[in-house]
Backbone as XML, in Angstrom:
<?xml version="1.0"?>
<chain id="A" units="angstrom">
  <residue number="1" name="MET">
    <atom name="N" x="-14.169" y="78.532" z="-19.870"/>
    <atom name="CA" x="-14.588" y="77.147" z="-19.980"/>
    <atom name="C" x="-14.224" y="76.566" z="-21.350"/>
  </residue>
  <residue number="2" name="ILE">
    <atom name="N" x="-14.424" y="77.339" z="-22.398"/>
    <atom name="CA" x="-14.093" y="76.867" z="-23.739"/>
    <atom name="C" x="-12.583" y="76.693" z="-23.873"/>
  </residue>
  <residue number="3" name="ARG">
    <atom name="N" x="-11.819" y="77.603" z="-23.266"/>
    <atom name="CA" x="-10.366" y="77.500" z="-23.311"/>
    <atom name="C" x="-9.910" y="76.216" z="-22.612"/>
  </residue>
  <residue number="4" name="TYR">
    <atom name="N" x="-10.534" y="75.874" z="-21.486"/>
    <atom name="CA" x="-10.206" y="74.646" z="-20.770"/>
    <atom name="C" x="-10.564" y="73.420" z="-21.614"/>
  </residue>
  <residue number="5" name="ALA">
    <atom name="N" x="-11.696" y="73.455" z="-22.294"/>
    <atom name="CA" x="-12.100" y="72.334" z="-23.149"/>
    <atom name="C" x="-11.098" y="72.134" z="-24.285"/>
  </residue>
  <residue number="6" name="PHE">
    <atom name="N" x="-10.638" y="73.222" z="-24.907"/>
    <atom name="CA" x="-9.629" y="73.109" z="-25.959"/>
    <atom name="C" x="-8.323" y="72.544" z="-25.404"/>
  </residue>
  <residue number="7" name="PHE">
    <atom name="N" x="-7.957" y="72.953" z="-24.196"/>
    <atom name="CA" x="-6.742" y="72.439" z="-23.568"/>
    <atom name="C" x="-6.862" y="70.938" z="-23.327"/>
  </residue>
  <residue number="8" name="VAL">
    <atom name="N" x="-7.992" y="70.495" z="-22.794"/>
    <atom name="CA" x="-8.202" y="69.071" z="-22.522"/>
    <atom name="C" x="-8.189" y="68.275" z="-23.826"/>
  </residue>
  <residue number="9" name="LEU">
    <atom name="N" x="-8.835" y="68.779" z="-24.869"/>
    <atom name="CA" x="-8.832" y="68.092" z="-26.160"/>
    <atom name="C" x="-7.425" y="68.012" z="-26.746"/>
  </residue>
  <residue number="10" name="THR">
    <atom name="N" x="-6.644" y="69.067" z="-26.570"/>
    <atom name="CA" x="-5.263" y="69.057" z="-27.054"/>
    <atom name="C" x="-4.439" y="68.013" z="-26.320"/>
  </residue>
  <residue number="11" name="VAL">
    <atom name="N" x="-4.600" y="67.930" z="-25.010"/>
    <atom name="CA" x="-3.871" y="66.935" z="-24.219"/>
    <atom name="C" x="-4.283" y="65.524" z="-24.633"/>
  </residue>
  <residue number="12" name="MET">
    <atom name="N" x="-5.574" y="65.307" z="-24.833"/>
    <atom name="CA" x="-6.049" y="63.982" z="-25.242"/>
    <atom name="C" x="-5.530" y="63.613" z="-26.631"/>
  </residue>
  <residue number="13" name="ALA">
    <atom name="N" x="-5.510" y="64.564" z="-27.554"/>
    <atom name="CA" x="-5.003" y="64.295" z="-28.902"/>
    <atom name="C" x="-3.512" y="63.987" z="-28.867"/>
  </residue>
  <residue number="14" name="THR">
    <atom name="N" x="-2.773" y="64.708" z="-28.037"/>
    <atom name="CA" x="-1.340" y="64.448" z="-27.905"/>
    <atom name="C" x="-1.098" y="63.059" z="-27.324"/>
  </residue>
  <residue number="15" name="ALA">
    <atom name="N" x="-1.875" y="62.691" z="-26.317"/>
    <atom name="CA" x="-1.732" y="61.361" z="-25.717"/>
    <atom name="C" x="-2.089" y="60.273" z="-26.727"/>
  </residue>
  <residue number="16" name="ALA">
    <atom name="N" x="-3.136" y="60.484" z="-27.504"/>
    <atom name="CA" x="-3.521" y="59.492" z="-28.514"/>
    <atom name="C" x="-2.433" y="59.332" z="-29.568"/>
  </residue>
  <residue number="17" name="THR">
    <atom name="N" x="-1.818" y="60.431" z="-29.950"/>
    <atom name="CA" x="-0.729" y="60.371" z="-30.928"/>
    <atom name="C" x="0.465" y="59.618" z="-30.357"/>
  </residue>
  <residue number="18" name="ALA">
    <atom name="N" x="0.783" y="59.867" z="-29.096"/>
    <atom name="CA" x="1.913" y="59.179" z="-28.465"/>
    <atom name="C" x="1.639" y="57.683" z="-28.339"/>
  </residue>
  <residue number="19" name="ILE">
    <atom name="N" x="0.422" y="57.324" z="-27.993"/>
    <atom name="CA" x="0.073" y="55.908" z="-27.872"/>
    <atom name="C" x="0.112" y="55.238" z="-29.241"/>
  </residue>
  <residue number="20" name="ALA">
    <atom name="N" x="-0.349" y="55.934" z="-30.274"/>
    <atom name="CA" x="-0.353" y="55.363" z="-31.621"/>
    <atom name="C" x="1.055" y="55.189" z="-32.163"/>
  </residue>
  <residue number="21" name="ALA">
    <atom name="N" x="1.998" y="55.967" z="-31.677"/>
    <atom name="CA" x="3.366" y="55.900" z="-32.178"/>
    <atom name="C" x="4.189" y="54.807" z="-31.508"/>
  </residue>
  <residue number="22" name="VAL">
    <atom name="N" x="3.624" y="54.145" z="-30.512"/>
    <atom name="CA" x="4.355" y="53.100" z="-29.802"/>
    <atom name="C" x="4.563" y="51.923" z="-30.748"/>
  </residue>
  <residue number="23" name="HIS">
    <atom name="N" x="5.798" y="51.492" z="-30.851"/>
    <atom name="CA" x="6.119" y="50.340" z="-31.685"/>
    <atom name="C" x="6.999" y="49.411" z="-30.869"/>
  </residue>
  <residue number="24" name="PRO">
    <atom name="N" x="6.490" y="48.243" z="-30.471"/>
    <atom name="CA" x="7.298" y="47.349" z="-29.646"/>
    <atom name="C" x="8.501" y="46.822" z="-30.418"/>
  </residue>
  <residue number="25" name="THR">
    <atom name="N" x="9.641" y="46.784" z="-29.762"/>
    <atom name="CA" x="10.857" y="46.287" z="-30.407"/>
    <atom name="C" x="11.143" y="44.877" z="-29.918"/>
  </residue>
  <residue number="26" name="GLY">
    <atom name="N" x="11.833" y="44.118" z="-30.725"/>
    <atom name="CA" x="12.178" y="42.754" z="-30.349"/>
    <atom name="C" x="10.995" y="41.815" z="-30.398"/>
  </residue>
  <residue number="27" name="PHE">
    <atom name="N" x="9.984" y="42.124" z="-31.180"/>
    <atom name="CA" x="8.794" y="41.284" z="-31.268"/>
    <atom name="C" x="9.038" y="40.160" z="-32.265"/>
  </residue>
  <residue number="28" name="GLU">
    <atom name="N" x="8.835" y="38.934" z="-31.813"/>
    <atom name="CA" x="8.952" y="37.786" z="-32.698"/>
    <atom name="C" x="7.585" y="37.119" z="-32.789"/>
  </residue>
  <residue number="29" name="PRO">
    <atom name="N" x="7.092" y="36.848" z="-33.994"/>
    <atom name="CA" x="5.780" y="36.216" z="-34.123"/>
    <atom name="C" x="5.764" y="34.825" z="-33.499"/>
  </residue>
  <residue number="30" name="ALA">
    <atom name="N" x="4.663" y="34.472" z="-32.890"/>
    <atom name="CA" x="4.520" y="33.164" z="-32.261"/>
    <atom name="C" x="4.382" y="32.088" z="-33.332"/>
  </residue>
  <residue number="31" name="GLN">
    <atom name="N" x="4.917" y="30.924" z="-33.042"/>
    <atom name="CA" x="4.810" y="29.809" z="-33.970"/>
    <atom name="C" x="3.516" y="29.059" z="-33.687"/>
  </residue>
  <residue number="32" name="ALA">
    <atom name="N" x="2.717" y="28.848" z="-34.719"/>
    <atom name="CA" x="1.458" y="28.121" z="-34.565"/>
    <atom name="C" x="1.754" y="26.635" z="-34.395"/>
  </residue>
  <residue number="33" name="LYS">
    <atom name="N" x="1.111" y="26.018" z="-33.410"/>
    <atom name="CA" x="1.290" y="24.598" z="-33.156"/>
    <atom name="C" x="-0.012" y="23.888" z="-33.507"/>
  </residue>
  <residue number="34" name="GLY">
    <atom name="N" x="0.047" y="22.978" z="-34.433"/>
    <atom name="CA" x="-1.137" y="22.217" z="-34.796"/>
    <atom name="C" x="-2.092" y="23.004" z="-35.666"/>
  </residue>
  <residue number="35" name="ASN">
    <atom name="N" x="-3.365" y="22.769" z="-35.460"/>
    <atom name="CA" x="-4.412" y="23.387" z="-36.263"/>
    <atom name="C" x="-4.928" y="24.630" z="-35.544"/>
  </residue>
  <residue number="36" name="VAL">
    <atom name="N" x="-4.106" y="25.683" z="-35.514"/>
    <atom name="CA" x="-4.434" y="26.913" z="-34.799"/>
    <atom name="C" x="-4.293" y="28.082" z="-35.764"/>
  </residue>
  <residue number="37" name="THR">
    <atom name="N" x="-5.227" y="29.008" z="-35.716"/>
    <atom name="CA" x="-5.176" y="30.194" z="-36.562"/>
    <atom name="C" x="-4.504" y="31.327" z="-35.798"/>
  </residue>
  <residue number="38" name="VAL">
    <atom name="N" x="-3.501" y="31.958" z="-36.407"/>
    <atom name="CA" x="-2.821" y="33.096" z="-35.800"/>
    <atom name="C" x="-3.167" y="34.332" z="-36.615"/>
  </residue>
  <residue number="39" name="ILE">
    <atom name="N" x="-3.711" y="35.348" z="-35.949"/>
    <atom name="CA" x="-4.117" y="36.581" z="-36.604"/>
    <atom name="C" x="-3.212" y="37.695" z="-36.111"/>
  </residue>
  <residue number="40" name="GLU">
    <atom name="N" x="-2.584" y="38.412" z="-37.031"/>
    <atom name="CA" x="-1.765" y="39.557" z="-36.659"/>
    <atom name="C" x="-2.378" y="40.799" z="-37.265"/>
  </residue>
  <residue number="41" name="LYS">
    <atom name="N" x="-2.553" y="41.811" z="-36.454"/>
    <atom name="CA" x="-3.203" y="43.041" z="-36.891"/>
    <atom name="C" x="-2.193" y="43.926" z="-37.615"/>
  </residue>
  <residue number="42" name="ASN">
    <atom name="N" x="-2.573" y="44.427" z="-38.776"/>
    <atom name="CA" x="-1.706" y="45.296" z="-39.559"/>
    <atom name="C" x="-2.339" y="46.685" z="-39.586"/>
  </residue>
  <residue number="43" name="SER">
    <atom name="N" x="-1.971" y="47.524" z="-38.634"/>
    <atom name="CA" x="-2.542" y="48.862" z="-38.550"/>
    <atom name="C" x="-1.586" y="49.770" z="-37.783"/>
  </residue>
  <residue number="44" name="PRO">
    <atom name="N" x="-1.853" y="51.077" z="-37.785"/>
    <atom name="CA" x="-0.994" y="51.985" z="-37.022"/>
    <atom name="C" x="-1.106" y="51.798" z="-35.512"/>
  </residue>
  <residue number="45" name="PHE">
    <atom name="N" x="-2.123" y="51.077" z="-35.040"/>
    <atom name="CA" x="-2.292" y="50.816" z="-33.617"/>
    <atom name="C" x="-1.951" y="49.349" z="-33.377"/>
  </residue>
  <residue number="46" name="PRO">
    <atom name="N" x="-0.696" y="49.021" z="-33.066"/>
    <atom name="CA" x="-0.279" y="47.620" z="-33.016"/>
    <atom name="C" x="-0.818" y="46.883" z="-31.800"/>
  </residue>
  <residue number="47" name="VAL">
    <atom name="N" x="-1.089" y="45.615" z="-31.995"/>
    <atom name="CA" x="-1.431" y="44.723" z="-30.899"/>
    <atom name="C" x="-0.111" y="44.243" z="-30.319"/>
  </residue>
  <residue number="48" name="LEU">
    <atom name="N" x="-0.002" y="44.169" z="-29.017"/>
    <atom name="CA" x="1.247" y="43.724" z="-28.397"/>
    <atom name="C" x="1.303" y="42.201" z="-28.424"/>
  </residue>
  <residue number="49" name="GLY">
    <atom name="N" x="1.480" y="41.660" z="-29.606"/>
    <atom name="CA" x="1.541" y="40.216" z="-29.807"/>
    <atom name="C" x="0.402" y="39.756" z="-30.690"/>
  </residue>
  <residue number="50" name="PRO">
    <atom name="N" x="0.521" y="38.562" z="-31.262"/>
    <atom name="CA" x="-0.532" y="38.068" z="-32.148"/>
    <atom name="C" x="-1.743" y="37.582" z="-31.368"/>
  </residue>
  <residue number="51" name="ILE">
    <atom name="N" x="-2.876" y="37.537" z="-32.040"/>
    <atom name="CA" x="-4.105" y="36.992" z="-31.461"/>
    <atom name="C" x="-4.195" y="35.548" z="-31.935"/>
  </residue>
  <residue number="52" name="ILE">
    <atom name="N" x="-4.234" y="34.599" z="-31.014"/>
    <atom name="CA" x="-4.273" y="33.178" z="-31.364"/>
    <atom name="C" x="-5.672" y="32.650" z="-31.060"/>
  </residue>
  <residue number="53" name="VAL">
    <atom name="N" x="-6.291" y="32.059" z="-32.076"/>
    <atom name="CA" x="-7.667" y="31.570" z="-31.950"/>
    <atom name="C" x="-7.666" y="30.060" z="-32.112"/>
  </residue>
  <residue number="54" name="GLU">
    <atom name="N" x="-8.231" y="29.355" z="-31.146"/>
    <atom name="CA" x="-8.409" y="27.913" z="-31.243"/>
    <atom name="C" x="-9.905" y="27.651" z="-31.313"/>
  </residue>
  <residue number="55" name="GLU">
    <atom name="N" x="-10.378" y="27.185" z="-32.477"/>
    <atom name="CA" x="-11.811" y="26.977" z="-32.654"/>
    <atom name="C" x="-12.332" y="25.839" z="-31.790"/>
  </residue>
  <residue number="56" name="CYS">
    <atom name="N" x="-11.595" y="24.763" z="-31.695"/>
    <atom name="CA" x="-12.075" y="23.568" z="-31.008"/>
    <atom name="C" x="-11.241" y="23.318" z="-29.757"/>
  </residue>
  <residue number="57" name="ALA">
    <atom name="N" x="-11.346" y="24.181" z="-28.805"/>
    <atom name="CA" x="-10.545" y="24.048" z="-27.592"/>
    <atom name="C" x="-11.071" y="22.930" z="-26.694"/>
  </residue>
  <residue number="58" name="VAL">
    <atom name="N" x="-12.389" y="22.649" z="-26.749"/>
    <atom name="CA" x="-12.983" y="21.672" z="-25.845"/>
    <atom name="C" x="-13.143" y="20.308" z="-26.508"/>
  </residue>
  <residue number="59" name="GLU">
    <atom name="N" x="-13.596" y="20.277" z="-27.747"/>
    <atom name="CA" x="-13.869" y="19.010" z="-28.415"/>
    <atom name="C" x="-12.984" y="18.861" z="-29.648"/>
  </residue>
  <residue number="60" name="ASP">
    <atom name="N" x="-12.833" y="17.618" z="-30.090"/>
    <atom name="CA" x="-12.036" y="17.337" z="-31.289"/>
    <atom name="C" x="-12.931" y="17.500" z="-32.511"/>
  </residue>
  <residue number="61" name="CYS">
    <atom name="N" x="-12.709" y="18.542" z="-33.288"/>
    <atom name="CA" x="-13.535" y="18.787" z="-34.474"/>
    <atom name="C" x="-12.694" y="18.721" z="-35.736"/>
  </residue>
  <residue number="62" name="SER">
    <atom name="N" x="-11.669" y="17.879" z="-35.730"/>
    <atom name="CA" x="-10.825" y="17.746" z="-36.911"/>
    <atom name="C" x="-11.535" y="16.905" z="-37.963"/>
  </residue>
  <residue number="63" name="ASP">
    <atom name="N" x="-11.157" y="17.112" z="-39.214"/>
    <atom name="CA" x="-11.749" y="16.365" z="-40.316"/>
    <atom name="C" x="-11.134" y="14.978" z="-40.460"/>
  </residue>
  <residue number="64" name="VAL">
    <atom name="N" x="-9.960" y="14.783" z="-39.894"/>
    <atom name="CA" x="-9.254" y="13.509" z="-40.022"/>
    <atom name="C" x="-9.634" y="12.617" z="-38.849"/>
  </residue>
  <residue number="65" name="GLN">
    <atom name="N" x="-10.006" y="11.374" z="-39.143"/>
    <atom name="CA" x="-10.326" y="10.416" z="-38.086"/>
    <atom name="C" x="-9.033" y="9.902" z="-37.476"/>
  </residue>
  <residue number="66" name="SER">
    <atom name="N" x="-8.922" y="9.930" z="-36.154"/>
    <atom name="CA" x="-7.703" y="9.464" z="-35.483"/>
    <atom name="C" x="-7.852" y="8.030" z="-35.059"/>
  </residue>
</chain>
């Protein structure tokens, strides 16, 4: 049973290493349009594209009067 547990842990560690080594090629950062915040994660576990956050998706909360 202990030998099987070590085998399963080894397989899981190998899979985690393979997933962490994935690096998407041909990735171009998205261009922000208007008052939008673009967050890009800088870590060994890459996000497949930037995270785009729009604070005021429903209402107009700009500081400038239109």
